[in-house]
All heavy atoms as TSV, in Angstrom:
chain	resi	resn	atom	element	x	y	z
A	1	MET	N	N	77.025	-78.213	59.230
A	1	MET	CA	C	76.529	-76.861	59.401
A	1	MET	C	C	76.303	-76.578	60.787
A	1	MET	O	O	76.171	-77.352	61.627
A	1	MET	CB	C	75.163	-76.941	58.676
A	1	MET	CG	C	75.137	-76.925	57.158
A	1	MET	SD	S	73.663	-76.443	56.339
A	1	MET	CE	C	72.514	-77.553	56.937
A	2	THR	N	N	76.311	-75.187	61.001
A	2	THR	CA	C	76.148	-74.817	62.399
A	2	THR	C	C	74.792	-73.931	62.366
A	2	THR	O	O	74.449	-73.184	61.481
A	2	THR	CB	C	77.277	-73.830	62.774
A	2	THR	OG1	O	77.381	-72.810	61.895
A	2	THR	CG2	C	78.605	-74.652	62.815
A	3	SER	N	N	74.056	-74.059	63.557
A	3	SER	CA	C	72.740	-73.362	63.646
A	3	SER	C	C	72.990	-72.001	64.194
A	3	SER	O	O	72.209	-71.153	63.919
A	3	SER	CB	C	71.837	-74.237	64.456
A	3	SER	OG	O	72.314	-74.453	65.729
A	4	SER	N	N	73.905	-71.769	65.034
A	4	SER	CA	C	74.067	-70.455	65.575
A	4	SER	C	C	75.572	-70.087	65.330
A	4	SER	O	O	76.463	-70.943	65.237
A	4	SER	CB	C	73.910	-70.395	67.093
A	4	SER	OG	O	74.801	-71.326	67.766
A	5	MET	N	N	75.815	-68.793	65.189
A	5	MET	CA	C	77.201	-68.306	64.829
A	5	MET	C	C	77.706	-67.362	65.910
A	5	MET	O	O	77.681	-66.190	65.708
A	5	MET	CB	C	77.065	-67.634	63.496
A	5	MET	CG	C	76.588	-68.365	62.387
A	5	MET	SD	S	77.706	-69.705	62.008
A	5	MET	CE	C	77.422	-70.048	60.304
A	6	PRO	N	N	78.239	-67.850	67.019
A	6	PRO	CA	C	78.877	-67.024	67.962
A	6	PRO	C	C	80.170	-66.444	67.355
A	6	PRO	O	O	80.689	-66.915	66.428
A	6	PRO	CB	C	79.174	-67.962	69.139
A	6	PRO	CG	C	79.183	-69.314	68.575
A	6	PRO	CD	C	78.327	-69.252	67.356
A	7	TYR	N	N	80.592	-65.313	68.074
A	7	TYR	CA	C	81.800	-64.705	67.541
A	7	TYR	C	C	82.895	-65.621	67.486
A	7	TYR	O	O	83.174	-66.438	68.378
A	7	TYR	CB	C	82.079	-63.493	68.588
A	7	TYR	CG	C	83.370	-62.826	68.078
A	7	TYR	CD1	C	83.404	-61.974	67.126
A	7	TYR	CD2	C	84.574	-63.033	68.799
A	7	TYR	CE1	C	84.581	-61.301	66.765
A	7	TYR	CE2	C	85.707	-62.467	68.470
A	7	TYR	CZ	C	85.659	-61.517	67.393
A	7	TYR	OH	O	86.877	-60.875	67.101
A	8	GLY	N	N	83.639	-65.583	66.308
A	8	GLY	CA	C	84.828	-66.503	66.174
A	8	GLY	C	C	84.521	-67.829	65.520
A	8	GLY	O	O	85.416	-68.552	65.325
A	9	THR	N	N	83.280	-68.108	65.241
A	9	THR	CA	C	82.923	-69.437	64.614
A	9	THR	C	C	83.202	-69.282	63.168
A	9	THR	O	O	82.968	-68.395	62.478
A	9	THR	CB	C	81.387	-69.678	64.824
A	9	THR	OG1	O	81.173	-69.677	66.243
A	9	THR	CG2	C	81.007	-70.908	64.183
A	10	THR	N	N	83.804	-70.385	62.594
A	10	THR	CA	C	84.084	-70.484	61.232
A	10	THR	C	C	82.835	-70.874	60.480
A	10	THR	O	O	82.188	-71.912	60.816
A	10	THR	CB	C	85.181	-71.536	60.949
A	10	THR	OG1	O	86.311	-71.181	61.740
A	10	THR	CG2	C	85.510	-71.594	59.518
A	11	VAL	N	N	82.489	-70.204	59.467
A	11	VAL	CA	C	81.357	-70.504	58.627
A	11	VAL	C	C	81.793	-71.601	57.658
A	11	VAL	O	O	82.796	-71.538	56.989
A	11	VAL	CB	C	80.918	-69.363	57.818
A	11	VAL	CG1	C	79.617	-69.576	57.025
A	11	VAL	CG2	C	80.448	-68.209	58.881
A	12	ARG	N	N	80.982	-72.642	57.518
A	12	ARG	CA	C	81.397	-73.853	56.746
A	12	ARG	C	C	80.927	-73.852	55.356
A	12	ARG	O	O	81.542	-74.368	54.478
A	12	ARG	CB	C	80.894	-75.044	57.459
A	12	ARG	CG	C	81.598	-75.263	58.811
A	12	ARG	CD	C	81.335	-76.574	59.308
A	12	ARG	NE	N	82.182	-76.790	60.628
A	12	ARG	CZ	C	81.579	-76.684	61.846
A	12	ARG	NH1	N	80.321	-76.501	61.998
A	12	ARG	NH2	N	82.386	-76.878	62.840
A	13	THR	N	N	79.786	-73.296	55.090
A	13	THR	CA	C	79.183	-73.222	53.698
A	13	THR	C	C	78.813	-71.800	53.309
A	13	THR	O	O	78.544	-70.911	54.143
A	13	THR	CB	C	78.113	-74.141	53.484
A	13	THR	OG1	O	76.979	-73.669	54.195
A	13	THR	CG2	C	78.385	-75.566	53.986
A	14	GLY	N	N	78.608	-71.538	52.016
A	14	GLY	CA	C	78.194	-70.349	51.491
A	14	GLY	C	C	76.736	-70.053	51.999
A	14	GLY	O	O	76.323	-68.918	52.288
A	15	GLU	N	N	75.978	-71.215	52.049
A	15	GLU	CA	C	74.610	-71.072	52.475
A	15	GLU	C	C	74.465	-70.659	53.898
A	15	GLU	O	O	73.632	-69.843	54.330
A	15	GLU	CB	C	73.846	-72.412	52.241
A	15	GLU	CG	C	73.638	-72.688	50.752
A	15	GLU	CD	C	73.378	-74.125	50.466
A	15	GLU	OE1	O	73.588	-74.974	51.236
A	15	GLU	OE2	O	72.942	-74.342	49.295
A	16	ASP	N	N	75.339	-71.227	54.717
A	16	ASP	CA	C	75.377	-70.811	56.104
A	16	ASP	C	C	75.705	-69.355	56.256
A	16	ASP	O	O	75.117	-68.564	57.076
A	16	ASP	CB	C	76.474	-71.627	56.964
A	16	ASP	CG	C	76.085	-73.058	57.239
A	16	ASP	OD1	O	74.789	-73.316	57.186
A	16	ASP	OD2	O	76.929	-73.789	57.572
A	17	SER	N	N	76.728	-68.896	55.455
A	17	SER	CA	C	77.179	-67.489	55.525
A	17	SER	C	C	75.952	-66.615	55.123
A	17	SER	O	O	75.673	-65.536	55.687
A	17	SER	CB	C	78.275	-67.298	54.538
A	17	SER	OG	O	79.393	-67.870	54.924
A	18	GLN	N	N	75.270	-66.962	54.077
A	18	GLN	CA	C	74.143	-66.186	53.619
A	18	GLN	C	C	73.021	-66.074	54.607
A	18	GLN	O	O	72.504	-64.991	54.838
A	18	GLN	CB	C	73.436	-66.812	52.301
A	18	GLN	CG	C	72.474	-65.917	51.603
A	18	GLN	CD	C	72.054	-66.601	50.324
A	18	GLN	OE1	O	72.072	-67.793	50.130
A	18	GLN	NE2	N	71.768	-65.691	49.305
A	19	ARG	N	N	72.730	-67.199	55.303
A	19	ARG	CA	C	71.654	-67.194	56.382
A	19	ARG	C	C	72.110	-66.239	57.482
A	19	ARG	O	O	71.369	-65.569	58.088
A	19	ARG	CB	C	71.350	-68.558	56.867
A	19	ARG	CG	C	70.426	-69.299	55.916
A	19	ARG	CD	C	69.927	-70.576	56.615
A	19	ARG	NE	N	71.018	-71.557	56.794
A	19	ARG	CZ	C	71.313	-72.438	55.947
A	19	ARG	NH1	N	70.681	-72.547	54.745
A	19	ARG	NH2	N	72.285	-73.305	56.245
A	20	TYR	N	N	73.407	-66.431	57.876
A	20	TYR	CA	C	74.015	-65.558	58.983
A	20	TYR	C	C	73.919	-64.106	58.673
A	20	TYR	O	O	73.484	-63.272	59.502
A	20	TYR	CB	C	75.415	-66.024	59.228
A	20	TYR	CG	C	76.127	-65.166	60.254
A	20	TYR	CD1	C	75.784	-65.116	61.607
A	20	TYR	CD2	C	77.225	-64.401	59.899
A	20	TYR	CE1	C	76.419	-64.406	62.512
A	20	TYR	CE2	C	77.818	-63.682	60.761
A	20	TYR	CZ	C	77.493	-63.551	62.165
A	20	TYR	OH	O	78.141	-62.811	63.057
A	21	LEU	N	N	74.297	-63.704	57.408
A	21	LEU	CA	C	74.243	-62.277	57.138
A	21	LEU	C	C	72.816	-61.809	57.031
A	21	LEU	O	O	72.504	-60.641	57.354
A	21	LEU	CB	C	75.038	-62.089	55.719
A	21	LEU	CG	C	76.516	-62.339	55.776
A	21	LEU	CD1	C	77.110	-62.409	54.453
A	21	LEU	CD2	C	77.188	-61.329	56.739
A	22	GLN	N	N	71.835	-62.544	56.494
A	22	GLN	CA	C	70.534	-62.181	56.408
A	22	GLN	C	C	70.012	-61.976	57.862
A	22	GLN	O	O	69.205	-61.131	58.070
A	22	GLN	CB	C	69.583	-63.160	55.605
A	22	GLN	CG	C	69.970	-63.201	54.187
A	22	GLN	CD	C	69.432	-64.265	53.486
A	22	GLN	OE1	O	69.024	-65.281	53.906
A	22	GLN	NE2	N	69.303	-64.174	52.069
A	23	ALA	N	N	70.396	-62.826	58.736
A	23	ALA	CA	C	69.974	-62.626	60.179
A	23	ALA	C	C	70.532	-61.336	60.695
A	23	ALA	O	O	69.796	-60.629	61.392
A	23	ALA	CB	C	70.365	-63.861	61.013
A	24	LEU	N	N	71.753	-61.062	60.456
A	24	LEU	CA	C	72.412	-59.770	60.806
A	24	LEU	C	C	71.618	-58.617	60.381
A	24	LEU	O	O	71.364	-57.588	60.988
A	24	LEU	CB	C	73.854	-59.649	60.439
A	24	LEU	CG	C	74.880	-60.463	61.118
A	24	LEU	CD1	C	76.253	-60.343	60.580
A	24	LEU	CD2	C	74.934	-60.026	62.638
A	25	GLU	N	N	71.251	-58.716	59.083
A	25	GLU	CA	C	70.531	-57.551	58.460
A	25	GLU	C	C	69.132	-57.384	59.166
A	25	GLU	O	O	68.762	-56.290	59.420
A	25	GLU	CB	C	70.312	-57.889	56.990
A	25	GLU	CG	C	69.752	-56.838	56.144
A	25	GLU	CD	C	69.616	-57.219	54.624
A	25	GLU	OE1	O	69.301	-58.389	54.400
A	25	GLU	OE2	O	69.889	-56.291	53.899
A	26	ARG	N	N	68.462	-58.467	59.515
A	26	ARG	CA	C	67.148	-58.402	60.183
A	26	ARG	C	C	67.323	-57.800	61.520
A	26	ARG	O	O	66.566	-57.007	62.109
A	26	ARG	CB	C	66.503	-59.735	60.278
A	26	ARG	CG	C	65.876	-60.226	58.992
A	26	ARG	CD	C	64.989	-61.511	59.182
A	26	ARG	NE	N	65.678	-62.587	59.723
A	26	ARG	CZ	C	66.394	-63.488	59.046
A	26	ARG	NH1	N	66.475	-63.425	57.715
A	26	ARG	NH2	N	67.018	-64.446	59.680
A	27	GLN	N	N	68.350	-58.240	62.264
A	27	GLN	CA	C	68.599	-57.715	63.580
A	27	GLN	C	C	68.940	-56.273	63.626
A	27	GLN	O	O	68.470	-55.460	64.486
A	27	GLN	CB	C	69.769	-58.514	64.275
A	27	GLN	CG	C	69.446	-59.829	64.674
A	27	GLN	CD	C	70.691	-60.578	65.205
A	27	GLN	OE1	O	71.802	-60.042	65.221
A	27	GLN	NE2	N	70.525	-61.870	65.527
A	28	GLY	N	N	69.624	-55.752	62.559
A	28	GLY	CA	C	69.936	-54.352	62.462
A	28	GLY	C	C	68.693	-53.487	62.347
A	28	GLY	O	O	68.623	-52.448	62.824
A	29	ARG	N	N	67.724	-54.016	61.606
A	29	ARG	CA	C	66.462	-53.321	61.491
A	29	ARG	C	C	65.623	-53.203	62.723
A	29	ARG	O	O	64.827	-52.368	62.951
A	29	ARG	CB	C	65.581	-53.957	60.374
A	29	ARG	CG	C	66.119	-53.711	58.954
A	29	ARG	CD	C	65.103	-54.146	57.946
A	29	ARG	NE	N	65.809	-55.099	57.168
A	29	ARG	CZ	C	65.437	-56.362	56.890
A	29	ARG	NH1	N	64.276	-56.795	57.328
A	29	ARG	NH2	N	66.154	-57.137	56.153
A	30	LEU	N	N	66.012	-54.062	63.789
A	30	LEU	CA	C	65.162	-54.082	65.030
A	30	LEU	C	C	65.768	-53.032	66.123
A	30	LEU	O	O	65.143	-52.870	67.017
A	30	LEU	CB	C	65.152	-55.528	65.658
A	30	LEU	CG	C	64.593	-56.585	64.853
A	30	LEU	CD1	C	64.810	-57.918	65.508
A	30	LEU	CD2	C	63.062	-56.313	64.653
A	31	LEU	N	N	66.967	-52.504	65.752
A	31	LEU	CA	C	67.507	-51.545	66.756
A	31	LEU	C	C	66.635	-50.296	66.887
A	31	LEU	O	O	66.059	-49.749	65.958
A	31	LEU	CB	C	68.892	-51.085	66.229
A	31	LEU	CG	C	69.969	-52.168	66.308
A	31	LEU	CD1	C	71.222	-51.664	65.702
A	31	LEU	CD2	C	70.278	-52.509	67.748
A	32	LYS	N	N	66.458	-49.860	68.164
A	32	LYS	CA	C	65.726	-48.700	68.393
A	32	LYS	C	C	66.691	-47.446	68.225
A	32	LYS	O	O	67.876	-47.554	68.316
A	32	LYS	CB	C	65.118	-48.720	69.714
A	32	LYS	CG	C	64.169	-49.824	69.899
A	32	LYS	CD	C	63.545	-49.906	71.307
A	32	LYS	CE	C	62.577	-51.047	71.353
A	32	LYS	NZ	N	62.085	-51.309	72.610
A	33	GLU	N	N	66.059	-46.221	68.149
A	33	GLU	CA	C	66.838	-45.093	67.929
A	33	GLU	C	C	67.807	-44.638	69.045
A	33	GLU	O	O	68.819	-44.139	68.835
A	33	GLU	CB	C	65.903	-43.922	67.746
A	33	GLU	CG	C	65.223	-43.852	66.352
A	33	GLU	CD	C	64.267	-42.730	66.239
A	33	GLU	OE1	O	64.572	-41.680	66.870
A	33	GLU	OE2	O	63.389	-42.754	65.362
A	34	ASN	N	N	67.438	-45.171	70.229
A	34	ASN	CA	C	68.357	-44.848	71.430
A	34	ASN	C	C	69.177	-46.087	71.798
A	34	ASN	O	O	69.719	-46.066	72.886
A	34	ASN	CB	C	67.492	-44.393	72.644
A	34	ASN	CG	C	66.422	-45.471	73.049
A	34	ASN	OD1	O	66.283	-46.529	72.360
A	34	ASN	ND2	N	65.872	-45.304	74.124
A	35	ALA	N	N	69.309	-47.046	70.940
A	35	ALA	CA	C	70.133	-48.205	71.246
A	35	ALA	C	C	71.593	-47.862	71.305
A	35	ALA	O	O	72.081	-47.029	70.528
A	35	ALA	CB	C	69.942	-49.213	70.153
A	36	ASN	N	N	72.358	-48.521	72.222
A	36	ASN	CA	C	73.797	-48.414	72.257
A	36	ASN	C	C	74.413	-49.406	71.355
A	36	ASN	O	O	74.127	-50.504	71.437
A	36	ASN	CB	C	74.268	-48.573	73.740
A	36	ASN	CG	C	73.833	-47.447	74.623
A	36	ASN	OD1	O	73.763	-46.265	74.222
A	36	ASN	ND2	N	73.471	-47.792	75.952
A	37	VAL	N	N	75.350	-48.953	70.580
A	37	VAL	CA	C	75.981	-49.783	69.573
A	37	VAL	C	C	77.478	-49.643	69.921
A	37	VAL	O	O	78.062	-48.619	70.096
A	37	VAL	CB	C	75.749	-49.412	68.207
A	37	VAL	CG1	C	76.568	-50.157	67.169
A	37	VAL	CG2	C	74.251	-49.441	67.875
A	38	TYR	N	N	78.183	-50.841	69.880
A	38	TYR	CA	C	79.610	-50.936	70.243
A	38	TYR	C	C	80.287	-51.659	69.103
A	38	TYR	O	O	79.782	-52.612	68.552
A	38	TYR	CB	C	79.883	-51.582	71.581
A	38	TYR	CG	C	79.268	-50.854	72.739
A	38	TYR	CD1	C	77.976	-51.103	73.125
A	38	TYR	CD2	C	79.979	-49.790	73.414
A	38	TYR	CE1	C	77.357	-50.451	74.196
A	38	TYR	CE2	C	79.405	-49.112	74.466
A	38	TYR	CZ	C	78.128	-49.427	74.879
A	38	TYR	OH	O	77.539	-48.741	75.855
A	39	LYS	N	N	81.578	-51.253	68.922
A	39	LYS	CA	C	82.423	-51.847	67.917
A	39	LYS	C	C	83.549	-52.559	68.661
A	39	LYS	O	O	84.190	-51.890	69.582
A	39	LYS	CB	C	82.876	-50.923	66.835
A	39	LYS	CG	C	83.756	-51.502	65.827
A	39	LYS	CD	C	84.180	-50.364	64.860
A	39	LYS	CE	C	85.035	-51.015	63.686
A	39	LYS	NZ	N	85.356	-49.986	62.706
A	40	LEU	N	N	83.874	-53.730	68.393
A	40	LEU	CA	C	84.961	-54.410	69.037
A	40	LEU	C	C	86.298	-54.126	68.304
A	40	LEU	O	O	86.491	-54.449	67.137
A	40	LEU	CB	C	84.813	-55.937	69.082
A	40	LEU	CG	C	85.753	-56.796	69.756
A	40	LEU	CD1	C	85.869	-56.442	71.217
A	40	LEU	CD2	C	85.502	-58.281	69.564
A	41	ILE	N	N	87.177	-53.404	68.889
A	41	ILE	CA	C	88.565	-53.000	68.372
A	41	ILE	C	C	89.573	-53.698	69.376
A	41	ILE	O	O	89.748	-53.207	70.428
A	41	ILE	CB	C	88.742	-51.578	68.306
A	41	ILE	CG1	C	87.670	-50.941	67.361
A	41	ILE	CG2	C	90.116	-51.212	67.720
A	41	ILE	CD1	C	87.588	-49.419	67.275
A	42	GLY	N	N	90.072	-54.785	68.819
A	42	GLY	CA	C	91.031	-55.598	69.737
A	42	GLY	C	C	90.276	-56.013	70.886
A	42	GLY	O	O	89.170	-56.556	70.736
A	43	PRO	N	N	90.772	-55.806	72.104
A	43	PRO	CA	C	90.083	-56.321	73.326
A	43	PRO	C	C	89.106	-55.207	73.872
A	43	PRO	O	O	88.539	-55.411	74.973
A	43	PRO	CB	C	91.230	-56.455	74.321
A	43	PRO	CG	C	92.266	-55.490	73.853
A	43	PRO	CD	C	92.150	-55.425	72.454
A	44	ILE	N	N	88.925	-54.138	73.174
A	44	ILE	CA	C	88.131	-53.034	73.740
A	44	ILE	C	C	86.842	-52.734	72.900
A	44	ILE	O	O	86.796	-52.809	71.727
A	44	ILE	CB	C	88.997	-51.690	73.633
A	44	ILE	CG1	C	90.204	-51.864	74.423
A	44	ILE	CG2	C	88.137	-50.479	74.106
A	44	ILE	CD1	C	91.189	-50.722	74.190
A	45	LEU	N	N	85.694	-52.590	73.614
A	45	LEU	CA	C	84.482	-52.162	72.993
A	45	LEU	C	C	84.355	-50.698	72.995
A	45	LEU	O	O	84.426	-49.993	73.952
A	45	LEU	CB	C	83.198	-52.755	73.762
A	45	LEU	CG	C	83.034	-54.179	73.610
A	45	LEU	CD1	C	81.894	-54.677	74.585
A	45	LEU	CD2	C	82.673	-54.548	72.172
A	46	VAL	N	N	84.235	-50.117	71.867
A	46	VAL	CA	C	84.087	-48.724	71.608
A	46	VAL	C	C	82.750	-48.261	71.191
A	46	VAL	O	O	82.181	-48.893	70.176
A	46	VAL	CB	C	85.188	-48.139	70.518
A	46	VAL	CG1	C	85.116	-46.621	70.290
A	46	VAL	CG2	C	86.596	-48.590	70.922
A	47	LYS	N	N	82.127	-47.327	71.872
A	47	LYS	CA	C	80.779	-46.901	71.536
A	47	LYS	C	C	80.761	-46.223	70.171
A	47	LYS	O	O	81.629	-45.390	69.886
A	47	LYS	CB	C	80.255	-46.013	72.588
A	47	LYS	CG	C	78.677	-45.699	72.450
A	47	LYS	CD	C	78.173	-45.048	73.664
A	47	LYS	CE	C	76.676	-44.975	73.571
A	47	LYS	NZ	N	76.109	-44.401	74.743
A	48	GLN	N	N	79.726	-46.515	69.334
A	48	GLN	CA	C	79.657	-45.877	68.059
A	48	GLN	C	C	78.337	-45.201	67.888
A	48	GLN	O	O	77.340	-45.501	68.563
A	48	GLN	CB	C	79.672	-46.994	66.932
A	48	GLN	CG	C	81.080	-47.303	66.422
A	48	GLN	CD	C	80.897	-48.118	65.155
A	48	GLN	OE1	O	80.140	-49.045	65.095
A	48	GLN	NE2	N	81.594	-47.749	64.147
A	49	ASP	N	N	78.319	-44.184	66.988
A	49	ASP	CA	C	77.069	-43.574	66.671
A	49	ASP	C	C	76.159	-44.502	65.907
A	49	ASP	O	O	76.682	-45.325	65.035
A	49	ASP	CB	C	77.402	-42.366	65.827
A	49	ASP	CG	C	76.123	-41.619	65.332
A	49	ASP	OD1	O	75.365	-41.224	66.215
A	49	ASP	OD2	O	75.991	-41.499	64.138
A	50	LEU	N	N	74.956	-44.668	66.239
A	50	LEU	CA	C	74.106	-45.642	65.656
A	50	LEU	C	C	73.870	-45.425	64.156
A	50	LEU	O	O	74.019	-46.403	63.424
A	50	LEU	CB	C	72.597	-45.531	66.362
A	50	LEU	CG	C	71.624	-46.465	65.748
A	50	LEU	CD1	C	72.037	-47.958	65.937
A	50	LEU	CD2	C	70.258	-46.226	66.463
A	51	ALA	N	N	73.742	-44.192	63.637
A	51	ALA	CA	C	73.589	-44.013	62.192
A	51	ALA	C	C	74.937	-44.457	61.485
A	51	ALA	O	O	74.753	-45.033	60.360
A	51	ALA	CB	C	73.355	-42.505	61.951
A	52	GLU	N	N	76.021	-44.052	61.998
A	52	GLU	CA	C	77.348	-44.535	61.371
A	52	GLU	C	C	77.414	-46.060	61.427
A	52	GLU	O	O	77.858	-46.628	60.359
A	52	GLU	CB	C	78.422	-43.885	62.159
A	52	GLU	CG	C	79.766	-44.206	61.576
A	52	GLU	CD	C	80.944	-43.747	62.501
A	52	GLU	OE1	O	80.766	-42.834	63.285
A	52	GLU	OE2	O	82.100	-44.248	62.326
A	53	ALA	N	N	77.120	-46.643	62.502
A	53	ALA	CA	C	77.242	-48.068	62.578
A	53	ALA	C	C	76.250	-48.850	61.539
A	53	ALA	O	O	76.688	-49.773	60.929
A	53	ALA	CB	C	76.885	-48.584	63.977
A	54	GLU	N	N	75.063	-48.283	61.514
A	54	GLU	CA	C	74.038	-48.832	60.535
A	54	GLU	C	C	74.505	-48.748	59.100
A	54	GLU	O	O	74.386	-49.601	58.344
A	54	GLU	CB	C	72.718	-48.153	60.698
A	54	GLU	CG	C	71.971	-48.610	61.933
A	54	GLU	CD	C	70.591	-48.013	62.104
A	54	GLU	OE1	O	70.453	-46.793	61.741
A	54	GLU	OE2	O	69.610	-48.625	62.631
A	55	ALA	N	N	75.066	-47.527	58.739
A	55	ALA	CA	C	75.446	-47.267	57.356
A	55	ALA	C	C	76.598	-48.250	57.054
A	55	ALA	O	O	76.512	-48.848	55.971
A	55	ALA	CB	C	75.919	-45.835	57.281
A	56	LYS	N	N	77.570	-48.376	57.901
A	56	LYS	CA	C	78.709	-49.188	57.607
A	56	LYS	C	C	78.216	-50.701	57.511
A	56	LYS	O	O	78.674	-51.460	56.613
A	56	LYS	CB	C	79.793	-49.054	58.623
A	56	LYS	CG	C	80.597	-47.796	58.521
A	56	LYS	CD	C	81.654	-47.739	59.482
A	56	LYS	CE	C	82.401	-46.391	59.379
A	56	LYS	NZ	N	83.536	-46.288	60.295
A	57	ALA	N	N	77.469	-51.142	58.497
A	57	ALA	CA	C	77.003	-52.524	58.483
A	57	ALA	C	C	76.153	-52.852	57.381
A	57	ALA	O	O	76.289	-53.845	56.818
A	57	ALA	CB	C	76.246	-52.762	59.814
A	58	ASN	N	N	75.200	-51.993	57.025
A	58	ASN	CA	C	74.263	-52.272	55.827
A	58	ASN	C	C	75.124	-52.427	54.579
A	58	ASN	O	O	74.880	-53.342	53.775
A	58	ASN	CB	C	73.270	-51.223	55.774
A	58	ASN	CG	C	72.152	-51.262	56.869
A	58	ASN	OD1	O	72.068	-52.306	57.438
A	58	ASN	ND2	N	71.483	-50.177	57.067
A	59	ALA	N	N	76.030	-51.522	54.384
A	59	ALA	CA	C	76.897	-51.558	53.171
A	59	ALA	C	C	77.689	-52.923	53.112
A	59	ALA	O	O	77.698	-53.593	52.105
A	59	ALA	CB	C	77.847	-50.305	53.104
A	60	ASN	N	N	78.338	-53.282	54.217
A	60	ASN	CA	C	79.085	-54.458	54.211
A	60	ASN	C	C	78.257	-55.643	54.079
A	60	ASN	O	O	78.713	-56.715	53.377
A	60	ASN	CB	C	79.977	-54.531	55.496
A	60	ASN	CG	C	81.063	-53.448	55.531
A	60	ASN	OD1	O	81.442	-52.963	54.486
A	60	ASN	ND2	N	81.436	-53.116	56.754
A	61	VAL	N	N	77.154	-55.762	54.863
A	61	VAL	CA	C	76.352	-56.938	54.852
A	61	VAL	C	C	75.740	-57.138	53.479
A	61	VAL	O	O	75.686	-58.297	52.899
A	61	VAL	CB	C	75.290	-56.906	55.924
A	61	VAL	CG1	C	74.298	-58.031	55.756
A	61	VAL	CG2	C	75.869	-57.022	57.326
A	62	CYS	N	N	75.296	-56.109	52.862
A	62	CYS	CA	C	74.699	-56.261	51.528
A	62	CYS	C	C	75.661	-56.712	50.454
A	62	CYS	O	O	75.367	-57.507	49.621
A	62	CYS	CB	C	74.088	-54.815	51.125
A	62	CYS	SG	S	72.532	-54.457	51.936
A	63	LYS	N	N	76.877	-56.118	50.522
A	63	LYS	CA	C	77.994	-56.568	49.678
A	63	LYS	C	C	78.308	-58.018	49.850
A	63	LYS	O	O	78.442	-58.742	48.849
A	63	LYS	CB	C	79.165	-55.669	49.823
A	63	LYS	CG	C	79.109	-54.335	49.283
A	63	LYS	CD	C	80.507	-53.573	49.605
A	63	LYS	CE	C	80.393	-52.118	49.179
A	63	LYS	NZ	N	81.565	-51.360	49.559
A	64	ARG	N	N	78.305	-58.475	51.110
A	64	ARG	CA	C	78.653	-59.807	51.300
A	64	ARG	C	C	77.575	-60.808	50.799
A	64	ARG	O	O	77.824	-61.912	50.337
A	64	ARG	CB	C	79.043	-60.017	52.811
A	64	ARG	CG	C	80.307	-59.382	53.200
A	64	ARG	CD	C	80.631	-59.377	54.727
A	64	ARG	NE	N	80.736	-60.681	55.251
A	64	ARG	CZ	C	80.756	-61.047	56.505
A	64	ARG	NH1	N	80.705	-59.967	57.378
A	64	ARG	NH2	N	80.898	-62.188	56.900
A	65	ILE	N	N	76.355	-60.419	51.149
A	65	ILE	CA	C	75.158	-61.197	50.667
A	65	ILE	C	C	75.214	-61.387	49.150
A	65	ILE	O	O	75.046	-62.405	48.568
A	65	ILE	CB	C	73.838	-60.602	51.115
A	65	ILE	CG1	C	73.717	-60.905	52.627
A	65	ILE	CG2	C	72.683	-61.330	50.385
A	65	ILE	CD1	C	72.494	-60.166	53.254
A	66	ASP	N	N	75.461	-60.160	48.415
A	66	ASP	CA	C	75.510	-60.207	46.958
A	66	ASP	C	C	76.621	-61.168	46.475
A	66	ASP	O	O	76.458	-62.007	45.553
A	66	ASP	CB	C	75.669	-58.835	46.452
A	66	ASP	CG	C	74.453	-57.921	46.618
A	66	ASP	OD1	O	73.378	-58.475	46.789
A	66	ASP	OD2	O	74.729	-56.727	46.535
A	67	TYR	N	N	77.765	-60.997	47.066
A	67	TYR	CA	C	78.962	-61.818	46.664
A	67	TYR	C	C	78.648	-63.381	46.918
A	67	TYR	O	O	78.885	-64.186	46.016
A	67	TYR	CB	C	80.156	-61.446	47.493
A	67	TYR	CG	C	81.350	-62.292	47.194
A	67	TYR	CD1	C	82.059	-62.209	46.034
A	67	TYR	CD2	C	81.716	-63.326	48.179
A	67	TYR	CE1	C	83.198	-63.004	45.814
A	67	TYR	CE2	C	82.823	-64.099	47.833
A	67	TYR	CZ	C	83.527	-63.961	46.767
A	67	TYR	OH	O	84.617	-64.753	46.427
A	68	ILE	N	N	78.073	-63.675	48.034
A	68	ILE	CA	C	77.804	-65.081	48.363
A	68	ILE	C	C	76.711	-65.600	47.407
A	68	ILE	O	O	76.734	-66.732	46.922
A	68	ILE	CB	C	77.422	-65.197	49.809
A	68	ILE	CG1	C	78.633	-65.051	50.683
A	68	ILE	CG2	C	76.845	-66.677	50.169
A	68	ILE	CD1	C	78.283	-64.892	52.188
A	69	SER	N	N	75.656	-64.763	47.131
A	69	SER	CA	C	74.627	-65.236	46.269
A	69	SER	C	C	75.112	-65.527	44.856
A	69	SER	O	O	74.720	-66.456	44.243
A	69	SER	CB	C	73.555	-64.103	46.088
A	69	SER	OG	O	72.932	-63.926	47.389
A	70	ILE	N	N	76.098	-64.802	44.405
A	70	ILE	CA	C	76.699	-65.017	43.091
A	70	ILE	C	C	77.450	-66.224	43.145
A	70	ILE	O	O	77.403	-67.100	42.163
A	70	ILE	CB	C	77.659	-63.825	42.663
A	70	ILE	CG1	C	76.801	-62.547	42.386
A	70	ILE	CG2	C	78.496	-64.201	41.526
A	70	ILE	CD1	C	77.597	-61.414	42.334
A	71	GLU	N	N	78.184	-66.606	44.215
A	71	GLU	CA	C	79.097	-67.768	44.318
A	71	GLU	C	C	78.127	-69.019	44.441
A	71	GLU	O	O	78.556	-70.047	44.048
A	71	GLU	CB	C	79.914	-67.663	45.581
A	71	GLU	CG	C	81.033	-66.619	45.429
A	71	GLU	CD	C	81.973	-66.974	44.275
A	71	GLU	OE1	O	82.434	-68.053	44.167
A	71	GLU	OE2	O	82.266	-66.001	43.560
A	72	LEU	N	N	76.978	-68.990	45.024
A	72	LEU	CA	C	76.095	-70.109	45.032
A	72	LEU	C	C	75.521	-70.397	43.735
A	72	LEU	O	O	75.176	-71.362	43.200
A	72	LEU	CB	C	74.968	-69.916	46.132
A	72	LEU	CG	C	75.480	-69.736	47.542
A	72	LEU	CD1	C	74.314	-69.433	48.476
A	72	LEU	CD2	C	76.152	-70.954	48.061
């Protein structure tokens, strides 16, 4: 098992994935309204609108948590 999940790390178990996604969800709630959010597209960081980034991230993270929970 891995305790931290830096970019590019392979997740080894469903439980690790679930903890990682739950941490992402908590971190997303901590963002302030004036926070700068960037999306990595290839080698480039592109600035994103916070509301758009939150909507996409919440939808994806929730779907992944549900899927992993079912698999466990």
